[in-house]
A tleap script that builds the chain and sets N, CA, C and O, in Angstrom:
source leaprc.protein.ff14SB
mol = sequence {
  NLEU HIE TYR GLU ASP VAL SER LEU ASP LEU
  LEU GLY LEU ALA LEU GLU GLY PRO VAL LYS
  ASN CYS SER LEU SER LYS ARG GLU THR LEU
  LEU LEU GLU ALA PHE LEU GLN HIE PRO ASN
  GLU PRO LEU THR ARG GLU ILE LEU PHE ALA
  LYS VAL TRP GLY PRO ASN SER GLU VAL GLU
  TYR GLY ASN LEU ASP ASN TYR ILE HIE PHE
  ILE ARG ARG ARG LEU LYS SER THR GLY SER
  LYS LEU GLU ILE LYS THR LEU ARG SER VAL
  GLY TYR LYS MET VAL MET GLY CGLN
}
set mol.1.N position { 2.598 -15.813 -122.271 }
set mol.1.CA position { 3.064 -17.193 -122.346 }
set mol.1.C position { 3.170 -17.702 -120.911 }
set mol.1.O position { 3.891 -17.128 -120.095 }
set mol.2.N position { 2.450 -18.777 -120.608 }
set mol.2.CA position { 2.415 -19.318 -119.245 }
set mol.2.C position { 2.996 -20.735 -119.223 }
set mol.2.O position { 2.761 -21.533 -120.131 }
set mol.3.N position { 3.756 -21.024 -118.171 }
set mol.3.CA position { 4.227 -22.385 -117.940 }
set mol.3.C position { 4.512 -22.541 -116.455 }
set mol.3.O position { 5.178 -21.703 -115.848 }
set mol.4.N position { 4.007 -23.610 -115.882 }
set mol.4.CA position { 4.179 -23.918 -114.455 }
set mol.4.C position { 3.853 -22.700 -113.594 }
set mol.4.O position { 2.695 -22.286 -113.535 }
set mol.5.N position { 4.857 -22.114 -112.919 }
set mol.5.CA position { 4.581 -21.034 -111.971 }
set mol.5.C position { 4.998 -19.651 -112.474 }
set mol.5.O position { 5.123 -18.720 -111.678 }
set mol.6.N position { 5.216 -19.502 -113.804 }
set mol.6.CA position { 5.592 -18.197 -114.343 }
set mol.6.C position { 4.721 -17.805 -115.537 }
set mol.6.O position { 4.128 -18.647 -116.212 }
set mol.7.N position { 4.670 -16.500 -115.768 }
set mol.7.CA position { 4.043 -15.936 -116.964 }
set mol.7.C position { 5.026 -14.960 -117.582 }
set mol.7.O position { 5.628 -14.144 -116.884 }
set mol.8.N position { 5.186 -15.045 -118.891 }
set mol.8.CA position { 6.089 -14.165 -119.615 }
set mol.8.C position { 5.267 -13.227 -120.478 }
set mol.8.O position { 4.494 -13.674 -121.326 }
set mol.9.N position { 5.426 -11.935 -120.268 }
set mol.9.CA position { 4.767 -10.910 -121.069 }
set mol.9.C position { 5.726 -10.543 -122.198 }
set mol.9.O position { 6.695 -9.813 -121.990 }
set mol.10.N position { 5.444 -11.059 -123.396 }
set mol.10.CA position { 6.347 -10.872 -124.532 }
set mol.10.C position { 6.408 -9.421 -125.001 }
set mol.10.O position { 7.466 -8.946 -125.413 }
set mol.11.N position { 5.299 -8.727 -124.941 }
set mol.11.CA position { 5.279 -7.328 -125.384 }
set mol.11.C position { 5.794 -6.387 -124.307 }
set mol.11.O position { 6.495 -5.420 -124.606 }
set mol.12.N position { 5.451 -6.667 -123.062 }
set mol.12.CA position { 5.857 -5.814 -121.955 }
set mol.12.C position { 7.239 -6.127 -121.406 }
set mol.12.O position { 7.732 -5.427 -120.522 }
set mol.13.N position { 7.874 -7.190 -121.934 }
set mol.13.CA position { 9.213 -7.608 -121.509 }
set mol.13.C position { 9.276 -7.779 -119.991 }
set mol.13.O position { 10.120 -7.190 -119.316 }
set mol.14.N position { 8.354 -8.607 -119.472 }
set mol.14.CA position { 8.291 -8.810 -118.024 }
set mol.14.C position { 8.034 -10.279 -117.704 }
set mol.14.O position { 7.385 -10.998 -118.464 }
set mol.15.N position { 8.556 -10.698 -116.568 }
set mol.15.CA position { 8.367 -12.061 -116.068 }
set mol.15.C position { 7.622 -11.976 -114.745 }
set mol.15.O position { 8.026 -11.244 -113.841 }
set mol.16.N position { 6.537 -12.725 -114.638 }
set mol.16.CA position { 5.744 -12.764 -113.407 }
set mol.16.C position { 5.891 -14.135 -112.774 }
set mol.16.O position { 5.627 -15.159 -113.404 }
set mol.17.N position { 6.313 -14.140 -111.530 }
set mol.17.CA position { 6.475 -15.393 -110.797 }
set mol.17.C position { 5.574 -15.431 -109.591 }
set mol.17.O position { 4.784 -14.510 -109.385 }
set mol.18.N position { 5.670 -16.478 -108.781 }
set mol.18.CA position { 4.797 -16.619 -107.618 }
set mol.18.C position { 5.055 -15.598 -106.520 }
set mol.18.O position { 4.152 -15.316 -105.731 }
set mol.19.N position { 6.258 -15.034 -106.441 }
set mol.19.CA position { 6.603 -14.101 -105.369 }
set mol.19.C position { 6.621 -12.650 -105.848 }
set mol.19.O position { 6.095 -11.763 -105.176 }
set mol.20.N position { 7.234 -12.412 -107.024 }
set mol.20.CA position { 7.297 -11.050 -107.548 }
set mol.20.C position { 7.501 -11.059 -109.056 }
set mol.20.O position { 7.700 -12.112 -109.661 }
set mol.21.N position { 7.450 -9.873 -109.655 }
set mol.21.CA position { 7.650 -9.696 -111.085 }
set mol.21.C position { 8.994 -9.017 -111.318 }
set mol.21.O position { 9.546 -8.387 -110.416 }
set mol.22.N position { 9.517 -9.150 -112.534 }
set mol.22.CA position { 10.724 -8.416 -112.891 }
set mol.22.C position { 10.685 -8.073 -114.371 }
set mol.22.O position { 10.027 -8.745 -115.166 }
set mol.23.N position { 11.401 -7.016 -114.724 }
set mol.23.CA position { 11.490 -6.631 -116.135 }
set mol.23.C position { 12.668 -7.371 -116.775 }
set mol.23.O position { 13.618 -7.767 -116.100 }
set mol.24.N position { 12.574 -7.543 -118.086 }
set mol.24.CA position { 13.595 -8.273 -118.840 }
set mol.24.C position { 14.064 -7.439 -120.019 }
set mol.24.O position { 13.352 -6.551 -120.487 }
set mol.25.N position { 15.261 -7.728 -120.493 }
set mol.25.CA position { 15.720 -7.132 -121.750 }
set mol.25.C position { 15.066 -7.905 -122.901 }
set mol.25.O position { 14.481 -8.968 -122.694 }
set mol.26.N position { 15.173 -7.364 -124.099 }
set mol.26.CA position { 14.602 -8.027 -125.274 }
set mol.26.C position { 15.240 -9.402 -125.474 }
set mol.26.O position { 14.535 -10.374 -125.743 }
set mol.27.N position { 16.545 -9.493 -125.347 }
set mol.27.CA position { 17.225 -10.784 -125.538 }
set mol.27.C position { 16.854 -11.781 -124.437 }
set mol.27.O position { 16.662 -12.964 -124.716 }
set mol.28.N position { 16.755 -11.318 -123.210 }
set mol.28.CA position { 16.326 -12.207 -122.117 }
set mol.28.C position { 14.933 -12.748 -122.402 }
set mol.28.O position { 14.656 -13.926 -122.177 }
set mol.29.N position { 14.060 -11.880 -122.899 }
set mol.29.CA position { 12.692 -12.298 -123.219 }
set mol.29.C position { 12.692 -13.348 -124.325 }
set mol.29.O position { 11.992 -14.355 -124.221 }
set mol.30.N position { 13.467 -13.122 -125.378 }
set mol.30.CA position { 13.534 -14.087 -126.480 }
set mol.30.C position { 14.088 -15.428 -126.009 }
set mol.30.O position { 13.597 -16.484 -126.410 }
set mol.31.N position { 15.094 -15.384 -125.174 }
set mol.31.CA position { 15.703 -16.611 -124.658 }
set mol.31.C position { 14.719 -17.368 -123.768 }
set mol.31.O position { 14.562 -18.581 -123.902 }
set mol.32.N position { 14.070 -16.662 -122.876 }
set mol.32.CA position { 13.100 -17.302 -121.988 }
set mol.32.C position { 11.910 -17.836 -122.773 }
set mol.32.O position { 11.364 -18.886 -122.435 }
set mol.33.N position { 11.507 -17.122 -123.812 }
set mol.33.CA position { 10.420 -17.593 -124.672 }
set mol.33.C position { 10.773 -18.949 -125.290 }
set mol.33.O position { 9.934 -19.848 -125.338 }
set mol.34.N position { 12.004 -19.093 -125.758 }
set mol.34.CA position { 12.444 -20.359 -126.357 }
set mol.34.C position { 12.332 -21.503 -125.354 }
set mol.34.O position { 11.860 -22.587 -125.696 }
set mol.35.N position { 12.765 -21.262 -124.115 }
set mol.35.CA position { 12.680 -22.303 -123.087 }
set mol.35.C position { 11.237 -22.614 -122.713 }
set mol.35.O position { 10.884 -23.778 -122.529 }
set mol.36.N position { 10.402 -21.588 -122.600 }
set mol.36.CA position { 9.007 -21.810 -122.189 }
set mol.36.C position { 8.194 -22.497 -123.290 }
set mol.36.O position { 7.221 -23.192 -122.997 }
set mol.37.N position { 8.580 -22.310 -124.533 }
set mol.37.CA position { 7.891 -22.985 -125.638 }
set mol.37.C position { 8.330 -24.442 -125.783 }
set mol.37.O position { 7.649 -25.241 -126.427 }
set mol.38.N position { 9.470 -24.782 -125.181 }
set mol.38.CA position { 10.005 -26.145 -125.289 }
set mol.38.C position { 10.472 -26.646 -123.923 }
set mol.38.O position { 11.639 -27.003 -123.763 }
set mol.39.N position { 9.569 -26.675 -122.935 }
set mol.39.CA position { 9.988 -27.121 -121.596 }
set mol.39.C position { 10.389 -28.593 -121.610 }
set mol.39.O position { 9.837 -29.396 -122.361 }
set mol.40.N position { 11.342 -28.923 -120.780 }
set mol.40.CA position { 11.836 -30.296 -120.641 }
set mol.40.C position { 12.457 -30.852 -121.911 }
set mol.40.O position { 12.679 -32.059 -122.013 }
set mol.41.N position { 12.742 -29.985 -122.886 }
set mol.41.CA position { 13.390 -30.421 -124.120 }
set mol.41.C position { 14.796 -29.824 -124.171 }
set mol.41.O position { 14.980 -28.652 -123.842 }
set mol.42.N position { 15.776 -30.608 -124.574 }
set mol.42.CA position { 17.119 -30.048 -124.734 }
set mol.42.C position { 17.133 -29.045 -125.887 }
set mol.42.O position { 16.617 -29.329 -126.967 }
set mol.43.N position { 17.721 -27.880 -125.655 }
set mol.43.CA position { 17.891 -26.878 -126.703 }
set mol.43.C position { 19.391 -26.673 -126.909 }
set mol.43.O position { 20.118 -26.329 -125.977 }
set mol.44.N position { 19.833 -26.888 -128.133 }
set mol.44.CA position { 21.254 -26.728 -128.425 }
set mol.44.C position { 21.622 -25.248 -128.446 }
set mol.44.O position { 20.762 -24.375 -128.562 }
set mol.45.N position { 22.894 -24.997 -128.333 }
set mol.45.CA position { 23.388 -23.621 -128.418 }
set mol.45.C position { 23.013 -23.007 -129.768 }
set mol.45.O position { 22.664 -21.829 -129.842 }
set mol.46.N position { 23.085 -23.798 -130.819 }
set mol.46.CA position { 22.790 -23.305 -132.159 }
set mol.46.C position { 21.330 -22.852 -132.274 }
set mol.46.O position { 21.042 -21.811 -132.864 }
set mol.47.N position { 20.421 -23.635 -131.709 }
set mol.47.CA position { 18.999 -23.265 -131.721 }
set mol.47.C position { 18.796 -21.961 -130.954 }
set mol.47.O position { 18.095 -21.064 -131.423 }
set mol.48.N position { 19.404 -21.856 -129.787 }
set mol.48.CA position { 19.249 -20.653 -128.971 }
set mol.48.C position { 19.863 -19.433 -129.659 }
set mol.48.O position { 19.278 -18.350 -129.628 }
set mol.49.N position { 21.030 -19.594 -130.276 }
set mol.49.CA position { 21.641 -18.485 -131.010 }
set mol.49.C position { 20.711 -18.010 -132.129 }
set mol.49.O position { 20.507 -16.808 -132.303 }
set mol.50.N position { 20.151 -18.955 -132.884 }
set mol.50.CA position { 19.269 -18.599 -134.003 }
set mol.50.C position { 18.026 -17.866 -133.522 }
set mol.50.O position { 17.600 -16.903 -134.158 }
set mol.51.N position { 17.435 -18.300 -132.411 }
set mol.51.CA position { 16.209 -17.678 -131.909 }
set mol.51.C position { 16.455 -16.297 -131.303 }
set mol.51.O position { 15.602 -15.415 -131.404 }
set mol.52.N position { 17.602 -16.109 -130.683 }
set mol.52.CA position { 17.853 -14.860 -129.958 }
set mol.52.C position { 18.650 -13.847 -130.791 }
set mol.52.O position { 18.321 -12.660 -130.791 }
set mol.53.N position { 19.673 -14.292 -131.488 }
set mol.53.CA position { 20.537 -13.365 -132.227 }
set mol.53.C position { 20.367 -13.444 -133.736 }
set mol.53.O position { 20.829 -12.558 -134.454 }
set mol.54.N position { 19.716 -14.484 -134.224 }
set mol.54.CA position { 19.559 -14.668 -135.668 }
set mol.54.C position { 20.523 -15.725 -136.175 }
set mol.54.O position { 21.587 -15.930 -135.589 }
set mol.55.N position { 20.160 -16.399 -137.261 }
set mol.55.CA position { 20.949 -17.541 -137.730 }
set mol.55.C position { 22.352 -17.199 -138.220 }
set mol.55.O position { 23.232 -18.057 -138.160 }
set mol.56.N position { 22.593 -15.996 -138.697 }
set mol.56.CA position { 23.905 -15.662 -139.259 }
set mol.56.C position { 24.710 -14.709 -138.385 }
set mol.56.O position { 25.662 -14.081 -138.847 }
set mol.57.N position { 24.326 -14.609 -137.145 }
set mol.57.CA position { 25.011 -13.693 -136.236 }
set mol.57.C position { 26.355 -14.266 -135.802 }
set mol.57.O position { 26.509 -15.478 -135.649 }
set mol.58.N position { 27.321 -13.376 -135.606 }
set mol.58.CA position { 28.642 -13.806 -135.149 }
set mol.58.C position { 28.790 -13.507 -133.661 }
set mol.58.O position { 29.574 -12.648 -133.258 }
set mol.59.N position { 28.031 -14.225 -132.867 }
set mol.59.CA position { 28.035 -14.050 -131.417 }
set mol.59.C position { 28.863 -15.163 -130.799 }
set mol.59.O position { 28.836 -16.301 -131.268 }
set mol.60.N position { 29.592 -14.835 -129.757 }
set mol.60.CA position { 30.423 -15.834 -129.089 }
set mol.60.C position { 29.613 -16.606 -128.054 }
set mol.60.O position { 28.612 -16.110 -127.537 }
set mol.61.N position { 30.057 -17.822 -127.760 }
set mol.61.CA position { 29.366 -18.664 -126.782 }
set mol.61.C position { 29.250 -17.977 -125.423 }
set mol.61.O position { 28.263 -18.164 -124.711 }
set mol.62.N position { 30.249 -17.190 -125.070 }
set mol.62.CA position { 30.224 -16.499 -123.781 }
set mol.62.C position { 29.014 -15.600 -123.624 }
set mol.62.O position { 28.497 -15.454 -122.516 }
set mol.63.N position { 28.547 -14.989 -124.715 }
set mol.63.CA position { 27.350 -14.147 -124.640 }
set mol.63.C position { 26.131 -14.963 -124.231 }
set mol.63.O position { 25.344 -14.531 -123.389 }
set mol.64.N position { 25.977 -16.140 -124.826 }
set mol.64.CA position { 24.855 -16.998 -124.471 }
set mol.64.C position { 24.963 -17.426 -123.013 }
set mol.64.O position { 23.969 -17.418 -122.286 }
set mol.65.N position { 26.148 -17.794 -122.592 }
set mol.65.CA position { 26.354 -18.203 -121.200 }
set mol.65.C position { 25.962 -17.083 -120.239 }
set mol.65.O position { 25.355 -17.343 -119.199 }
set mol.66.N position { 26.304 -15.841 -120.580 }
set mol.66.CA position { 25.931 -14.703 -119.740 }
set mol.66.C position { 24.412 -14.551 -119.657 }
set mol.66.O position { 23.870 -14.323 -118.575 }
set mol.67.N position { 23.729 -14.676 -120.782 }
set mol.67.CA position { 22.272 -14.530 -120.775 }
set mol.67.C position { 21.595 -15.678 -120.039 }
set mol.67.O position { 20.563 -15.472 -119.399 }
set mol.68.N position { 22.147 -16.868 -120.115 }
set mol.68.CA position { 21.614 -17.995 -119.339 }
set mol.68.C position { 21.743 -17.671 -117.854 }
set mol.68.O position { 20.819 -17.920 -117.079 }
set mol.69.N position { 22.878 -17.119 -117.459 }
set mol.69.CA position { 23.085 -16.708 -116.067 }
set mol.69.C position { 22.045 -15.667 -115.654 }
set mol.69.O position { 21.477 -15.759 -114.566 }
set mol.70.N position { 21.794 -14.679 -116.513 }
set mol.70.CA position { 20.795 -13.648 -116.211 }
set mol.70.C position { 19.416 -14.264 -116.018 }
set mol.70.O position { 18.702 -13.914 -115.079 }
set mol.71.N position { 19.040 -15.186 -116.909 }
set mol.71.CA position { 17.714 -15.818 -116.838 }
set mol.71.C position { 17.580 -16.651 -115.561 }
set mol.71.O position { 16.532 -16.638 -114.916 }
set mol.72.N position { 18.623 -17.360 -115.203 }
set mol.72.CA position { 18.594 -18.137 -113.955 }
set mol.72.C position { 18.349 -17.217 -112.758 }
set mol.72.O position { 17.552 -17.541 -111.877 }
set mol.73.N position { 19.030 -16.077 -112.725 }
set mol.73.CA position { 18.839 -15.106 -111.636 }
set mol.73.C position { 17.424 -14.543 -111.630 }
set mol.73.O position { 16.821 -14.380 -110.569 }
set mol.74.N position { 16.898 -14.249 -112.807 }
set mol.74.CA position { 15.537 -13.696 -112.905 }
set mol.74.C position { 14.506 -14.703 -112.393 }
set mol.74.O position { 13.609 -14.348 -111.628 }
set mol.75.N position { 14.639 -15.950 -112.816 }
set mol.75.CA position { 13.695 -16.983 -112.354 }
set mol.75.C position { 13.745 -17.104 -110.834 }
set mol.75.O position { 12.708 -17.172 -110.173 }
set mol.76.N position { 14.954 -17.130 -110.290 }
set mol.76.CA position { 15.120 -17.250 -108.842 }
set mol.76.C position { 14.523 -16.044 -108.119 }
set mol.76.O position { 13.876 -16.195 -107.083 }
set mol.77.N position { 14.742 -14.847 -108.666 }
set mol.77.CA position { 14.253 -13.632 -108.000 }
set mol.77.C position { 12.725 -13.563 -107.958 }
set mol.77.O position { 12.161 -12.928 -107.067 }
set mol.78.N position { 12.054 -14.210 -108.908 }
set mol.78.CA position { 10.589 -14.194 -108.917 }
set mol.78.C position { 9.995 -15.290 -108.030 }
set mol.78.O position { 8.781 -15.344 -107.835 }
set mol.79.N position { 10.848 -16.156 -107.498 }
set mol.79.CA position { 10.377 -17.243 -106.643 }
set mol.79.C position { 9.971 -18.485 -107.415 }
set mol.79.O position { 9.384 -19.405 -106.846 }
set mol.80.N position { 10.276 -18.522 -108.703 }
set mol.80.CA position { 9.917 -19.675 -109.530 }
set mol.80.C position { 10.756 -20.888 -109.157 }
set mol.80.O position { 11.899 -20.761 -108.720 }
set mol.81.N position { 10.174 -22.058 -109.335 }
set mol.81.CA position { 10.904 -23.306 -109.131 }
set mol.81.C position { 11.487 -23.837 -110.440 }
set mol.81.O position { 12.110 -24.898 -110.457 }
set mol.82.N position { 11.286 -23.100 -111.539 }
set mol.82.CA position { 11.869 -23.504 -112.811 }
set mol.82.C position { 13.373 -23.273 -112.784 }
set mol.82.O position { 13.855 -22.295 -112.213 }
set mol.83.N position { 14.097 -24.181 -113.404 }
set mol.83.CA position { 15.552 -24.098 -113.463 }
set mol.83.C position { 16.010 -24.373 -114.881 }
set mol.83.O position { 15.358 -25.105 -115.625 }
set mol.84.N position { 17.129 -23.784 -115.248 }
set mol.84.CA position { 17.750 -24.081 -116.532 }
set mol.84.C position { 18.988 -24.915 -116.244 }
set mol.84.O position { 19.942 -24.451 -115.620 }
set mol.85.N position { 18.952 -26.140 -116.708 }
set mol.85.CA position { 20.053 -27.078 -116.494 }
set mol.85.C position { 20.996 -27.064 -117.690 }
set mol.85.O position { 20.565 -26.971 -118.839 }
set mol.86.N position { 22.269 -27.157 -117.404 }
set mol.86.CA position { 23.276 -27.277 -118.458 }
set mol.86.C position { 23.426 -28.751 -118.816 }
set mol.86.O position { 23.609 -29.598 -117.942 }
set mol.87.N position { 23.347 -29.041 -120.096 }
set mol.87.CA position { 23.548 -30.404 -120.591 }
set mol.87.C position { 24.889 -30.422 -121.326 }
set mol.87.O position { 25.009 -29.902 -122.435 }
set mol.88.N position { 25.878 -31.020 -120.699 }
set mol.88.CA position { 27.229 -31.021 -121.272 }
set mol.88.C position { 27.231 -31.540 -122.704 }
set mol.88.O position { 26.634 -32.573 -123.007 }
set mol.89.N position { 27.908 -30.811 -123.573 }
set mol.89.CA position { 28.058 -31.148 -124.992 }
set mol.89.C position { 26.748 -31.126 -125.766 }
set mol.89.O position { 26.709 -31.558 -126.918 }
set mol.90.N position { 25.660 -30.625 -125.150 }
set mol.90.CA position { 24.366 -30.563 -125.834 }
set mol.90.C position { 23.853 -29.131 -125.858 }
set mol.90.O position { 23.678 -28.547 -126.927 }
set mol.91.N position { 23.614 -28.568 -124.684 }
set mol.91.CA position { 23.042 -27.228 -124.584 }
set mol.91.C position { 22.411 -27.035 -123.219 }
set mol.91.O position { 23.070 -27.193 -122.191 }
set mol.92.N position { 21.126 -26.692 -123.214 }
set mol.92.CA position { 20.414 -26.400 -121.975 }
set mol.92.C position { 19.008 -26.973 -122.021 }
set mol.92.O position { 18.477 -27.281 -123.088 }
set mol.93.N position { 18.409 -27.112 -120.822 }
set mol.93.CA position { 17.034 -27.601 -120.733 }
set mol.93.C position { 16.374 -26.954 -119.527 }
set mol.93.O position { 16.982 -26.855 -118.460 }
set mol.94.N position { 15.114 -26.506 -119.695 }
set mol.94.CA position { 14.355 -25.941 -118.582 }
set mol.94.C position { 13.560 -27.057 -117.929 }
set mol.94.O position { 12.844 -27.803 -118.597 }
set mol.95.N position { 13.696 -27.161 -116.600 }
set mol.95.CA position { 12.993 -28.198 -115.838 }
set mol.95.C position { 12.400 -27.573 -114.571 }
set mol.95.O position { 12.792 -26.484 -114.152 }
set mol.96.N position { 11.461 -28.282 -113.985 }
set mol.96.CA position { 10.891 -27.858 -112.716 }
set mol.96.C position { 11.741 -28.451 -111.600 }
set mol.96.O position { 11.928 -29.666 -111.531 }
set mol.97.N position { 12.253 -27.590 -110.728 }
set mol.97.CA position { 13.083 -28.040 -109.615 }
set mol.97.C position { 12.230 -28.460 -108.427 }
set mol.97.O position { 11.001 -28.445 -108.498 }
set mol.98.N position { 12.890 -28.835 -107.336 }
set mol.98.CA position { 12.182 -29.257 -106.121 }
set mol.98.C position { 11.781 -28.073 -105.300 }
set mol.98.O position { 11.175 -28.233 -104.240 }
savepdb mol mol.pdb
quit
């Protein structure tokens, strides 16, 4: 899965950026896949929970926040200019930064 300056290897659980590559956990991969399939679109917490943990999972919001933090660090470590923005009372959105 390719978008802007990154490539996501869904089977190999790896992210390739302009500077370096990094390995991802299964949940990080699922979360990043959701953002890369819907760039520049707001994704609600409910949508992200359903895609990563399943629709009937009893996961707390803090878990999602932690994984968003992990993904932000991974993108930065690969040298990508992609960013995940927090949209208050909505969710998150992946955008290309400066």
